[in-house]
Structures are given as structure tokens and as C-alpha cells.
C-alpha positions as a Python dict, from the first residue, in 0.01 Angstrom:
ca = {
    (1, 'M'): (0, 0, 0),
    (2, 'A'): (332, 168, 84),
    (3, 'S'): (359, 307, -269),
    (4, 'L'): (9, 458, -238),
    (5, 'F'): (113, 645, 76),
    (6, 'G'): (439, 742, -91),
    (7, 'E'): (252, 887, -389),
    (8, 'L'): (8, 1071, -159),
    (9, 'H'): (298, 1210, 43),
    (10, 'K'): (479, 1323, -272),
    (11, 'G'): (164, 1486, -413),
    (12, 'L'): (92, 1662, -85),
    (13, 'R'): (450, 1788, -60),
    (14, 'E'): (437, 1924, -418),
    (15, 'S'): (103, 2093, -349),
    (16, 'V'): (228, 2260, -33),
    (17, 'T'): (543, 2377, -212),
    (18, 'L'): (333, 2522, -494),
    (19, 'V'): (103, 2705, -249),
    (20, 'V'): (402, 2854, -65),
    (21, 'E'): (563, 2971, -391),
    (22, 'K'): (239, 3127, -521),
    (23, 'T'): (173, 3298, -189),
    (24, 'G'): (524, 3446, -192),
    (25, 'M'): (482, 3574, -548),
    (26, 'M'): (143, 3721, -467),
    (27, 'G'): (299, 3904, -172),
    (28, 'K'): (572, 4045, -395),
    (29, 'N'): (315, 4155, -654),
    (30, 'I'): (102, 4322, -388),
    (31, 'R'): (403, 4503, -238),
    (32, 'H'): (508, 4618, -585),
    (33, 'H'): (164, 4761, -660),
    (34, 'I'): (142, 4929, -319),
    (35, 'D'): (483, 5090, -375),
    (36, 'V'): (375, 5218, -718),
    (37, 'L'): (48, 5353, -580),
    (38, 'G'): (232, 5521, -292),
    (39, 'L'): (472, 5696, -530),
    (40, 'K'): (184, 5808, -753),
    (41, 'R'): (-4, 5942, -451),
    (42, 'E'): (301, 6136, -330),
    (43, 'I'): (354, 6286, -677),
    (44, 'E'): (-14, 6383, -685),
    (45, 'R'): (18, 6550, -344),
    (46, 'L'): (324, 6747, -456),
    (47, 'F'): (146, 6858, -774),
    (48, 'Y'): (-140, 6981, -558),
    (49, 'E'): (106, 7171, -339),
    (50, 'L'): (284, 7313, -646),
    (51, 'G'): (-47, 7431, -789),
    (52, 'G'): (-135, 7600, -460),
    (53, 'R'): (201, 7777, -447),
    (54, 'T'): (167, 7886, -811),
    (55, 'F'): (-180, 8026, -744),
    (56, 'E'): (-54, 8208, -435),
    (57, 'L'): (231, 8367, -630),
    (58, 'L'): (8, 8469, -920),
    (59, 'S'): (-255, 8610, -684),
    (60, 'H'): (-33, 8804, -446),
    (61, 'H'): (292, 8858, -634),
    (62, 'P'): (218, 8865, -1009),
    (63, 'D'): (551, 9032, -1086),
    (64, 'V'): (764, 8753, -932),
    (65, 'P'): (884, 8491, -1186),
    (66, 'I'): (729, 8163, -1072),
    (67, 'A'): (1021, 7950, -1187),
    (68, 'E'): (1261, 8148, -966),
    (69, 'D'): (1063, 8093, -647),
    (70, 'P'): (1266, 7866, -414),
    (71, 'E'): (958, 7674, -295),
    (72, 'V'): (848, 7608, -655),
    (73, 'Q'): (1198, 7489, -744),
    (74, 'E'): (1209, 7257, -443),
    (75, 'L'): (869, 7107, -526),
    (76, 'F'): (972, 7064, -889),
    (77, 'K'): (1291, 6878, -788),
    (78, 'K'): (1097, 6650, -553),
    (79, 'I'): (845, 6569, -826),
    (80, 'Q'): (1125, 6492, -1073),
    (81, 'A'): (1298, 6260, -825),
    (82, 'L'): (977, 6075, -742),
    (83, 'D'): (889, 6050, -1111),
    (84, 'E'): (1225, 5881, -1176),
    (85, 'Q'): (1165, 5641, -885),
    (86, 'L'): (820, 5563, -1019),
    (87, 'A'): (951, 5492, -1369),
    (88, 'A'): (1219, 5260, -1227),
    (89, 'R'): (968, 5082, -1003),
    (90, 'E'): (720, 5037, -1287),
    (91, 'A'): (996, 4901, -1513),
    (92, 'E'): (1082, 4626, -1264),
    (93, 'K'): (976, 4285, -1384),
    (94, 'I'): (768, 4086, -1142),
    (95, 'P'): (798, 3717, -1225),
    (96, 'P'): (465, 3539, -1270),
    (97, 'A'): (351, 3280, -1021),
    (98, 'P'): (479, 2932, -1103),
    (99, 'A'): (250, 2700, -1297),
    (100, 'P'): (117, 2394, -1121),
    (101, 'P'): (311, 2073, -1182),
    (102, 'I'): (178, 1847, -1453),
    (103, 'S'): (98, 1504, -1317),
}
């Protein structure tokens, strides 16, 4: 009878450990995807802003070289920096959730 309870206790402990590990990995995966989506959204917003500034320059100041505009240069640098962060974040390896123990 004692060995039955011992086996049940061992199985329960392994199951709880597995659930905790999988939950932790799922949390890491979710955080990773949220970070990637946040970076993509920020890049999208900056592209929108860059397009608006380009349109403004072309509409009101067609003689001004767009690439020399300080605001355009600043937006371009921000987009480049975020693009590098995004590439690094996407390249990170997220380990898969552990497989259940074989009994």
C-alpha cells in the first residue's frame, strides 16, 4: 500500500513540475511575440510619420532635398535602430516546451 502512495506521489510531483515548466515556457514565448509585435508596430508608426513628413516636404517645399531634412534623417535613424532590434529579437531562439515524461 505504501508503494502505491509513493508511486502516486512521485507521479503527481512529476506532473506538477511539468506543468510549471510548460507554463514558464509559454510565458516566455508570449513575451517574445509581444516584444516582436511591439517593435513591428513602432516601426510601422515611424514609417507612417516619415511618409507624412515626406508628403509635407513635397507639397510645400518641393525644392528642398528630402534626404537632407533633419526630421527625415531622425526618423530614418530611429527606423534603422528599431529594425536592428527587431532582427536581433526575431533571431533569438525560444526553447520549446519540455516533452512529458515517458512512464
